[in-house]
N, C-alpha and C positions, 0 to 999 in steps of 0.2 A: 090801397091804403098805405099810410106811412106809419111804421112802428119805430119809435125813437126811445132811447134811454139816456139817462144822465146820472153820473156818479163822480165821486171825488177821490183824491189821494192827497195826504199831507195836511189834514185838518188839525191833527194833534201835535206835531213836532214844534220844537223851539227854533230850529234852523231849517233853511231851505224853503222852496216855494210851495204854495198851495196850487193844486191843479184840479180843475173841474172839467171832465170830458163829456162828450156826447157822441152818440152813434145813431144813425137813422137808416132803416131799410125800407125800400118800396117793395110791397108784396101784395098778393091777392088776399082778400078777406073782407069781412064786414067790420067796420070800425066799432060798431055797437056790441059786437060779440067778443068773447075772449080770443085774443090773437093766436094764430097757429104757432106751433113751437118751431123756431128756426133751427134749433139743435137737431130735431128730427128731419127737417127739410134738407139740411146740409150735412147729414150724418156721414156721408162717404168721405168727407174732407175735414169736418169739424167734430170734435168730441168734447163732451162736458167733463170727461175724465182724461187723465194723462194717458196717451197711447204707449203701451210698453215697447212697441216696435218703431215708434216715431213716425208713423204713416199719416197721422191726422194732427190737425192743429188743436191745441188745448185752449179752449175758450171757456172761462168761468170767472167767478170773483177773483180779482187779482191776488187776494190773500191766499187763495188756493193754488193758483198757477205759479206764483212767485214766492221764493224763500231766499233769504240772504245766503244760506248755505248751498242752495242749489244753483245759484247764479241766475243770469238774465235770459238764458237761451230760450226757454219755453215762452216767456213773456215777449221777448224780442221777435221770435219767429211769427207768433200769431198776430201781434200788432202790425208789424211791417208787411206781412202778407195781406192782411185785410186792407191796409192803406194802399198797397200796390194794386189792388183790384180796380182802383180809381186812377191809376197812373203807373209809375214805376217806383222801385225802391229808392228812397232818397240817397243821394251820394254822400252826405255828411249830416251832422246834427243841425247845422244851419238850414240846410234844405228841408229837413224834417220839420223844423219849427216854422219855416216859411209856409209849408203846406198845412200843418196841423194847428199851429198856434201863432199866426203872424204878428199878433199884437205885441207879443213879448220880445220880438227880435230887437226892436229899437230900445226897449227898456233895459235889456241885458247889458248895454254899453256902459251903464252906470255901476256895474258890479264887476270888479276885477276877477272875482272867483268864478264868473260864468263866461269868461273869454276862452276861446279855443286853445288848448295846450298843443304844443308842437307834436306831442306823441299820440294825439287822439286818433283812435281807430273807429271806423263806423262802417257797417254795424259793429257793435262792441264785441259780441261773442260769436257771431255767426258769419257765414259767407253770403254775400248778396245773391249769388247764383242759386243757392238752395232756397232762399226766400222767394225768388222769382218763380221757381218751379211750383212751390206751394201756392203762390198767388195765381198762377195760371190754372191750376187744378181747382182752386176755390172759385175763380171767375167762371169756369165751365160749369161747376156745380150750381152756382147761383143762377146761371142761365137756364139750366135744366129745371130748377125749382121755381123759376120766375120770381126770385127774391134777390134784390140787388142793394148793395150798400150805396147810398146816395150822399151821405154826409158823415164825416169822421173827423172831429175837431176837438180842441180843448182851449180853455182859458188858463194861462199860467200867470200867477200873481206872485211877483218877487217880494222879498221881505219888506223893503221900504214902502212900497205901495200898500202892502197888506197892513202894515202898522198905521199908515195914514187912514185906511178904511176903518181900522179899529178905533182910532182916535175920534173919527167923525161919528160913528154909530154907537160906540161903547157897548157893542153887543156882537160877540163872535158868531153866533148862529145867524144873525141878520146879514153879516158880511158874506157868509157862505151862501145864503139864499140869494143875495144880490148878484153874486158871481154866476150862480146857476141860472138866475133869471135872464142873464144875457143869452144863454142858450135857448131858454124858453122863447124869448123874443124872436130870435132868428128862426126857430122851428115854426112858430106861428106865422111869421111873415112869409116864409118860403113854402110851407106845406099846409097852412091852416085851411085851405079849401080842397084838400086832397084826402080827407078822411084820416086826420092826424090823431094818433094815440101816443102819448108820452108817458113812460114809466120811469119813476125816479126813486132812488134810494132815499130814505128819510134823512135829508141833509141837515146835519146838526142835531138830530134827534127830535126835531119839531114834529108835532102831531096835527097842527091846524095851519092851513095855508090860505084859507079863504080871504081873510082881510088883506094879506099881502098881494094876492092875485088881483083883487078888486082895485087896489091902489096902483099896481104897476101896469095893469092892462085894462085901463078904463074904457078903451074903445070896444072891448068885448063885454057882453053881458055874462054874468057868472051864475052858474047853477051848482049848488053844493049837493052832491049825491050822498056822501057820508064823510064824517070826520071822526077818527078814532085814534087810539094810541098805536095800533099796528098798521092801519090802512086808512087813507083819506083819498076820496075821488071827487073830481070836479068836471064840469063841462063848461067850456067857453063858447058862446054863440056870437056870430056876426055874419050879416048879409046872407043868411040862409045856410051857413056852414057851422059845423060844430067840431070842437076838438076836445078829446078826453085827456085829462091829466090825472095820473094816479101816483101817489106816494105810498110806499109800503116797505115793511121790514124785509130784509134779505132779498131785495129785488134782483141783486146780481146773480143769484142762483136760480131765478125763475124766468128771467127774460134775457135773451142773448144780447140785444143791443145795450142793456145796462151793464152786462158783464164786459162787453167790448169797451164801453166808456170807462169802466173801472180799470181795465187793463191799460188803455191808452194813458189815463191819468197817472197810473203807477209807473209806467214806462218812462214818460216824460220827466216825472220827478226823479226817477233813478238816474237817468242819463245826465240830468242837471247836477245831481249830487256827485256823480262821477267827476264832473268838472270842478265842483266845489272842493272835493277832497284832493284832486290833483293840484289845485292852486296852493292849498295849505301844505301839501306834501313837498312841493317845490321849495317853499319857504322854511319848512320845519320837517326835514326828512324823517325824524324819529316819531312824529305824531301819528297816532292810529286813526284811520278814517272813521267817520260817523255817518249814520243814517239820519241824524238830526232829531231823533225822538228824545223825550224829556231827560231821562237819567243820563244817557250817554251824551246827549247834546250838551248838558251842563259840564260833564267831564271834558268834552272837547273844548268848550269855551275856556275852561281853566287852563288847559294845555296850551292854547294859543294866546292867552291873555296878554303877556308882555309884548309879543310881536304885533298883535293887532293894535295895541295902544301906540306903539312906535309908528305904525303906519297911519294912525289917525282914523281908524275905522270905528265909528261909534256904534252904540247899541241899535240906534234907529234904522241903520242900513243892514245890520247883520242878524240881530236877535229879535224874534217876535215878541211883542209886548203882551200878547194873549195866547 
């Protein structure tokens, strides 16, 4: 069977990209039954809690793994080690995006604040050799558990494209769902005949997804199992195959692929905000960096206002409209 997760980072800010990530594991099990716990299967190398001695990878909801005060180390180590089980540690951010979010590479050319600064280091806070050692150990543990990461990717939506989507839909939650639906589509096409189970966080706080699924995946027949405020479950049927789709609250702490998707999304957003802040710091050395969230984002916009007007950078390319 294939157990996949989808989650986002950057839904609320006024600055920076929206990122929706996905992670899929091939593993043994019955798709109709509750999936086995990957934290338990991979416990020698992966921990749901932070390891005091640093011997295991911390994989959980990105809000638990990452804090601004603690830096990127925990998040970076786990994300890049998991990605490296399917290859090697990317040599720079461009290589990371080519691997995990290739769609955004061309789009970034239209944003001066996402170009590579001369001083950029990658990985940002760790050494690639240490990450490779963790990746090798994780790969061996996956082989022992017969559970392998087969897909780890994200959709990164920069500010201008995001504003265009807001203008078209007039609904922020629908935009988030449509970005996530790109992952659903890929997973269904790649793994829909392999006992696919997709677990999603409640994207945008929505509780009912049946009408959207029926509209977007009309080649599948839809079976609504339940729809509620905390959990909604569906089955899609086609050509003798069925795929289970579940949206539920706090999915990141209940399903490892959702946690991994959350962490990839957060990591990609953070490394792009590193570039964002480096660009403005070069122009305005006294400006304090921002994570882009509402209150501090507005402070940052006020700080850079004269300079960005001089540069002709309008709101549509820089500031989210919703």
